[in-house]
C-alpha positions, 0 to 999 in steps of 0.5 A: 885612841886618836889625837887631841886638838892641839895635835891638829893645831900643831900641824895646822900651824906647821902648814901654815909656815911652810905656805908662808915661808915658800911665799905659796898660795896653796898646798894641794895634799893628794891621798891615795890608799896605797902602802908605800914610800915617804911620799905617799904620807903627806895627805894624812899626816896633815889631814889624820884621814884614811883614804879608803878607795883610791884618792882623796884632795886637801886644799891648804890655803893661807889664813884658811881652813883646808878644805877636803874632796872626796868621791862619797857620803861613805868616805865624807862621813868617815872624814867629818867624824874622825879626821882634822877637816871640818870642810868636807866636801862630796864631788859631783862632778863625773870624769872629763875628757880631755881629748883621750885623758880622764881627768880625775873629778876630784881633781876638778873640784880642786881647780874650781876652789882655787878659781873661787878663791881667785888662785889664778896666779903665784905658786902653789904647793904639791908633792909632784911625786903624787901628781900624775902628768895628765893632772899636771897638764890639765892644770896648766891649761885651766890655769896656765899662769900658776907656778908648781912647787914641790913641798914634799921635803918641807912637809917631810922635815915635819912629819919627822918630828915627832910628837909624844903622841905619834910615839904613843901610837907607835907603842899601842901599834908595836904591841898588836904585831907582838900579839899577832906573833903570840898568835901565831905560835898558838896555832903554827903546826904541821898541816896548817896553811900560811894562809891560816897563820896569817889569817890568825895574825890579823884577827888577833890584831884587828880586834885590838884596832888595827887599821891595816895590815901588811903581813909576808910569809916564807916557809920551807926546809931551811939549809945552806946553799941553793937547795935552800927552800926558805926564801925571803917573805912574800904573801901568803899561799895555800901551802901547807907546813911540814914538819921540818920546816921553818917559817919567816913571818913579816908582821907589820900592822898598822895603828891610827895610820903608824906602821910598825913591824915585826920579823921573826923566824919559827922552826916546826917540829926541830931545830935548826943549829944552821939557821940559829947560827944565822940568827944570831949574827942577825940578833946581835948585829941588831945590838951592836947596831943600837949603840948607835942609836941615840941622838947626835948619831945618824942612820949611816952609823947604825947601818955601818956598825950592823955590816962591820959585825956581820962581816967580822962573823964570817957572813956577808950583810947586804944593806939596807938595814930596815926603814925609818917608819911612820905614816909610811912603812917606808919614810926612808931607808936604813942604809949607808947613804943616810945621813939623817940624824937621831931625834926623840921620837924617830922610830925605825924599823931595823932588820938586818939582811944576812947573807953566808959568805957564797951569797946563796943564803940569807935571812933576816930578823928585826923589830922597831925601836924609837930614839929617846932623849938619851938613847933608844926604846924597843917598842916590842915586848916578844924576845929574841928567842928562835923559838920552835913548836912541836 
């Protein structure tokens, strides 16, 4: 769907306010192609540009349009056509060896731009988590009078104030997860491999616009105790599904930069009463937690409520029970220490971890929710039934 010009202007205005508030002469954003925690998303949020290989850089300047540096004509074309940034520059530098350290050519471009703008003193903002130590030492050698300020928390506060456009992207991404699960149910049977199941999930959603996937799967015979062969989901393998197996799926598409997640379990060939008992506790713990999922309540309130309910059922709950999601898959954890208040547009994946009393057997189950002005919106339309396929 893409973002409107108004969304771009709001984000640019917010970054300009951070520059002004912190008396910064520039801010440097480092884009990376990894899936990770909240600090990866600052670049994507500001630029609306997907880093498809290695890294990219954007420099924000007070009262000016930002500049984006990338490696190739391919990624440069994508940035010009699809991002918020008009001034896109292709690096002409090569790796520089500073002693035994190789310095990224794009980082050299950033330093050259700062020199061109006569920014050799004062403060510049960066995300310290994204700044490798060799680059830091090189920057201090080339521009020793600059002071670096970590601005990630300031940016994060902006990122967590979701717009209506972001909310619609969350909804569309959740629909892709639903579609992926529906497609999996159509092919799951004895004799199919984990690879094939995951391929069907991702193929269905890719056709409808998913830009990226983080799909995990686990399969095996579910039973209480040490002989439980159904582990937590991991990347797929060539393992072939057998009659009597259960399959746990963590279906996580990224749409227009934003992650949603659907976690489901499927029985193959026959129901499993032990699994059904744990699944019902997991499902109902979410329902209890959702009573606290509304403005004025905190993430920890949801977590503690779920944990208490699981305990009352004779099982163990071990937080975290999910994560705040957005441009990063894990922007914050849903745990007992998170005191963030819910605001409209804040999205969270709730998937409580339910263990047997001896701690030997665990399952999880869940989906993505978004806070509204008076409660929450369940973003997925997949039901809560533990499905058995023949």
